[in-house]
N, C-alpha and C positions, 0 to 999 in steps of 0.2 A: 118475100120468097126468094128462093132459092133459083139462079137463069137455070137451063135447060145445057147439057151438051153441047157437045161444039164438035166440029169434025175436025178441028185444027189441034194440036197438042201442047198440053200446055209447057211455055217454058221454064225449065229451072232453074230456083235462083247460085244453083254452082256451076263455076267450069267446067266439076268430071261430074256429071247425071250418072245414076247408072244405068243401063239400059233397060234390065231390068231389075223387080223387085230379089232382095237379100234374102235369107231367110238363114236365120240363125238358131243354133243345135238347141234343143229343147234345155233350160239347166236342171243342173243335177239338186238332188236332198246334200249332198256331203260334195266340202271342193273339190278338185282334184290334184291330184301333183303329179308327178315326172317321174315313174318309180327311180330311180339307180340316181337320184337327190338323196345321199348320203342323210342331211337334214331328217329326214323322215322316218330313220331312228331316233332320235334325240329323245328322252319322254321324262318326264319327274318323277320321283321317290325320293325313300327315306333311305336307298343304298343300290346301287346300279344292274341287284337282286332283286330287289322292291320292286324296284322301274321295270324289270325285265317278266318280272312277271304277273303285273297288274296292267301294266300298258294305261294308263292311270289320264294319264295328259301328254301331249304333246307338249315342247319347246323349240320349238324349230333354229332361233338363233343359238344357239347350246350356251343361253343366259338365265341362269337362278332365277332372276330376276321375273321370268315369266312365269315360274310355278308359285304355289299358295306357297305358305309363309314356312310350312314346317318340309319344304317338298328343296331337292336340288335338281338341278337336268344332268341328267346324266346318255351318254351318249354310245350308243354300237349297237342299241341293244335289238331283242329280234321279233318288237310288238312291228304289227303290220296296220292298225288302227288301235282308234282311241278309247276306249272304255268306259270313259268317266271315274272319275276318284271319287271314292264313300263316306260322305259326313257321316257322323253323326248326331243324335238328338244334344240338342244343352243338358249339362246334370245338373241343373242349379239354375238359380235365377241368378242374370249377368251383376257384375260386381258396380254399387252406383262411382254415378264421376265424384271427383269433390269436391268439396265448394268452397271458393276461393270467396273470403269479405277482402274485398279492398278501402280503405279509409285515404283520405288525398292526405297525401305527407309535402311535406318542405320543396318547394318547387311548381307547385302544383302534380308527382309525381305520386303516383295510386301506389300504394304499399299493404301490402298483407297484412294482417289479421291475426297472432295467433301459428304463422305461416302459411297462412291459405285454409286453419279449419274451421269450419260451423264445427265451435262445442256446444253451438246449442240442443242439438243433437244426440248428444253423449247420454248416457242414463247416470241421473248419481246415484251413487254407492254410500253404504255407510261404512261409516268404520269401526272394528270391535271398539267393544266399549272400555278401555282403559281397568291394569288389573291394580289392588291395592298393594304397593309395597312395606316388607317390616320398616317398625321405625330407623332413623338412623343413630348407628354407632358412635361409638368414639372409635375403636377400629375396625381396622379396613375389612372387609368380607372379601374369602379367599373365595376364587371360586371352585366348581363340585369336579375331586381330585387331585386340587392342588396340594401340596402337605407343607405348610409353615417353615420354615429354616431352623424354630427354634425345635420342636417338634422331634424333628428326624436327628437334632443334638442330640436325643434322648435314643433316638433306637440300639440296640449294642447287637451286631454282628455273633459273638461267645467266639469269635477266636483268639 
């Protein structure tokens, strides 16, 4: 059972007790910022104009590492609040991660086989059927368009 109230105040464990309860302000939905802080105008974008127009995401440190991969941090935009960065649906299935196959090597080292590619997943293809060629001759065959020197000597220019 809980003991009943007494007429004596409870001794506070603190050396500096509060005389009356403190009431904190209700938390806000969004963080509050100092309106004179210039870093509030730093926004991510592909260019200053794009960052200024879209006001997508703040980068208050001024560092582009705070932005998504294709964006940089741009200072002194006219933005006063974040509007969010629009993303698009993926255009197709993700590229599968390469498969690495390793075999034990010298001294216990793991050595990749075939450059780390699993060739068992590739499709088998068929080469075209070989064509038959003419029977070999004693005289060499000239490529098409080439005239033998002996034939050139028989041409007469008429001069």
